[in-house]
C-alpha positions in Angstrom: -13.5 -20.5 -41.1 -10.9 -18.6 -43.4 -9.5 -20.6 -46.3 -6.0 -21.7 -45.8 -3.6 -19.8 -48.0 -1.0 -22.2 -49.5 1.9 -19.8 -49.9 5.0 -18.4 -48.2 3.0 -15.5 -46.9 0.3 -17.9 -45.6 3.1 -20.0 -43.9 4.4 -16.8 -42.2 0.9 -15.9 -41.0 0.4 -19.4 -39.5 3.7 -19.2 -37.8 2.8 -15.8 -36.3 -0.5 -17.2 -35.2 1.1 -20.1 -33.5 3.7 -17.9 -31.7 0.8 -15.7 -30.5 -1.3 -18.7 -29.3 1.7 -20.2 -27.5 2.5 -16.9 -25.8 -1.1 -16.4 -24.6 -1.7 -20.0 -23.4 0.5 -19.8 -20.3 -1.2 -16.7 -19.0 -4.6 -18.3 -19.6 -3.6 -21.4 -17.8 -2.2 -19.4 -14.9 -5.4 -17.5 -14.6 -7.4 -20.7 -14.7 -5.3 -22.2 -11.8 -5.7 -19.0 -9.8 -9.5 -18.9 -10.3 -9.8 -22.6 -9.5 -7.9 -22.0 -6.2 -10.2 -19.0 -5.4 -13.2 -21.1 -6.2 -12.1 -23.8 -3.9 -11.5 -21.2 -1.1 -14.9 -19.6 -1.8 -16.7 -23.0 -1.7 -15.0 -23.8 1.7 -16.0 -20.4 3.0 -19.6 -20.8 1.8 -19.8 -24.2 3.5 -18.4 -22.7 6.7 -20.9 -19.9 6.6 -23.8 -22.3 6.2 -22.5 -24.5 9.0 -22.2 -21.4 11.3 -25.7 -20.4 10.4 -27.0 -23.8 11.4 -25.0 -23.8 14.6 -26.4 -20.4 15.5 -30.0 -21.5 15.0 -29.4 -24.5 17.2 -27.8 -22.3 19.9 -30.8 -19.9 19.8 -33.2 -22.8 20.0 -31.4 -24.1 23.1 -31.0 -20.6 24.7 -34.5 -19.5 23.9 -36.8 -22.5 23.8 -39.8 -20.3 24.4 -39.6 -19.2 20.8 -41.3 -22.4 19.9 -44.5 -20.9 21.3 -46.2 -19.7 18.1 -48.5 -17.4 20.1 -45.6 -14.9 20.8 -45.8 -11.8 18.7 -42.2 -11.0 17.6 -43.2 -9.1 14.4 -41.4 -5.9 14.0 -39.0 -6.4 16.9 -35.9 -6.4 14.6 -35.9 -5.1 11.0 -33.1 -4.8 8.5 -32.3 -1.2 7.8 -29.4 -1.5 5.4 -27.3 -4.3 3.8 -23.9 -2.9 2.8 -22.4 -5.1 0.1 -19.2 -3.9 -1.6 -17.1 -5.4 -4.4 -13.6 -6.8 -4.7 -11.6 -7.7 -7.7 -10.4 -11.3 -7.5 -8.2 -12.4 -10.5 -10.2 -10.1 -12.8 -13.6 -11.2 -11.4 -15.8 -8.7 -9.5 -17.1 -10.4 -6.4 -19.5 -9.2 -3.8 -18.2 -8.6 -0.3 -20.4 -8.1 2.8 -19.4 -5.1 4.7 -22.2 -5.1 7.3 -25.9 -5.2 8.0 -27.6 -2.4 9.9 -30.8 -3.1 12.0 -33.6 -1.1 13.5 -34.8 -2.5 16.8 -38.3 -1.5 17.8 -38.5 0.3 21.1 -40.3 -1.7 23.8 -41.2 -1.5 27.4 -39.5 -4.0 29.7 -42.8 -4.5 31.4 -44.6 -5.2 28.1 -42.0 -7.7 26.8 -40.4 -10.8 28.4 -37.1 -10.3 30.2 -35.2 -12.2 27.5 -36.3 -9.8 24.7 -32.9 -8.1 24.7 -31.1 -11.4 24.2 -33.7 -12.3 21.5 -33.1 -9.0 19.6 -29.3 -9.6 19.7 -29.7 -13.2 18.5 -32.1 -12.2 15.7 -29.5 -9.7 14.4 -26.8 -12.4 14.5 -29.0 -14.9 12.6 -30.1 -12.4 9.9 -26.5 -11.2 9.4 -25.3 -14.8 9.1 -28.1 -15.6 6.6 -27.1 -12.6 4.5 -23.5 -13.7 4.6 -24.5 -17.2 3.4 -26.3 -15.6 0.4 -23.3 -13.4 -0.4 -20.9 -16.4 -0.2 -23.2 -18.4 -2.5 -23.1 -15.6 -5.0 -19.3 -15.5 -4.9 -19.2 -19.2 -5.6 -21.6 -18.8 -8.5 -19.6 -16.0 -10.1 -16.3 -17.9 -9.6 -17.7 -21.1 -11.1 -18.9 -19.2 -14.1 -15.4 -17.6 -14.5 -13.7 -20.9 -14.2 -15.9 -22.4 -16.9 -15.1 -19.5 -19.2 -11.4 -19.5 -18.7 -11.3 -23.3 -19.0 -13.1 -23.0 -22.3 -10.7 -20.4 -23.6 -7.7 -22.4 -22.4 -9.0 -25.5 -24.1 -9.6 -23.5 -27.3 -6.0 -22.4 -27.5 -4.5 -25.7 -26.3 -6.7 -28.2 -28.1 -7.9 -26.3 -31.1 -6.0 -23.2 -32.2 -2.4 -24.4 -31.6 -2.9 -27.9 -33.1 -4.7 -26.3 -36.0 -1.9 -23.8 -36.7 0.7 -26.6 -36.4 -1.3 -28.7 -38.9 -1.7 -25.8 -41.2 2.1 -25.1 -41.1 2.7 -28.7 -42.0 0.2 -28.6 -44.9 1.7 -25.5 -46.3 5.3 -26.8 -46.0 4.3 -30.0 -47.8 2.5 -28.0 -50.5 5.5 -25.6 -51.0 7.9 -28.5 -51.1 5.8 -30.3 -53.7 5.5 -27.1 -55.6 9.3 -26.6 -55.5 9.9 -30.2 -56.7 7.3 -29.8 -59.5 9.0 -26.5 -60.6 12.4 -28.2 -60.7 10.9 -31.0 -62.8 9.2 -28.6 -65.1 12.4 -26.7 -65.5 14.4 -29.8 -66.4 11.7 -30.9 -68.9 11.7 -27.4 -70.4 15.4 -27.4 -70.6 15.5 -30.8 -72.4 12.8 -29.6 -74.8 14.8 -26.5 -75.6 18.0 -28.6 -76.0 16.1 -30.8 -78.5 14.8 -27.8 -80.3 18.3 -26.4 -80.6 19.7 -29.7 -81.8 16.9 -29.9 -84.4 17.5 -26.4 -85.6 21.2 -26.9 -85.8 20.8 -30.1 -87.8 22.3 -32.4 -85.1 19.1 -34.4 -85.1 17.8 -35.5 -88.5 
């Protein structure tokens, strides 16, 4: 921490610092509020995506109860070919955005597979896409939570530390300068009296 300079130039510096801090604080606070709103929206979207994933699983379980048969070989029926995740800038935070999921469906004979294989392949693609979305939304929440913590720390630094500290420093310097001025006046008066005495002595007024 830099030593406080108790002078007029130090006072000017502290005033400049405080003006800067007070100018920056509103923009920080605005960004904090915007990020907090985005975080709340992302949390709601993440919760919705998880709920949708769970509903989809339940629908598939009702629609295709035969999947409970562990002897069925479904390996390789549907494979993820590509996950396309882009980015978007949200209040200065780069967030992932799911653009799409591409799949490769294995070729199969209608005679070799059950009649509901087409429905199963479609449902598997839906379920995987939804699970990927859940993961992307969770990542968005994580990044926004981290951004909110950082901007809150910066806002608190300006509001609760830097501005009060600059204000206190200004007060200290003012008191010091006022005391110094009073001391200078007193010294001046004392010096003046001493000189007057000396003049009186030299002129013979005082024996």
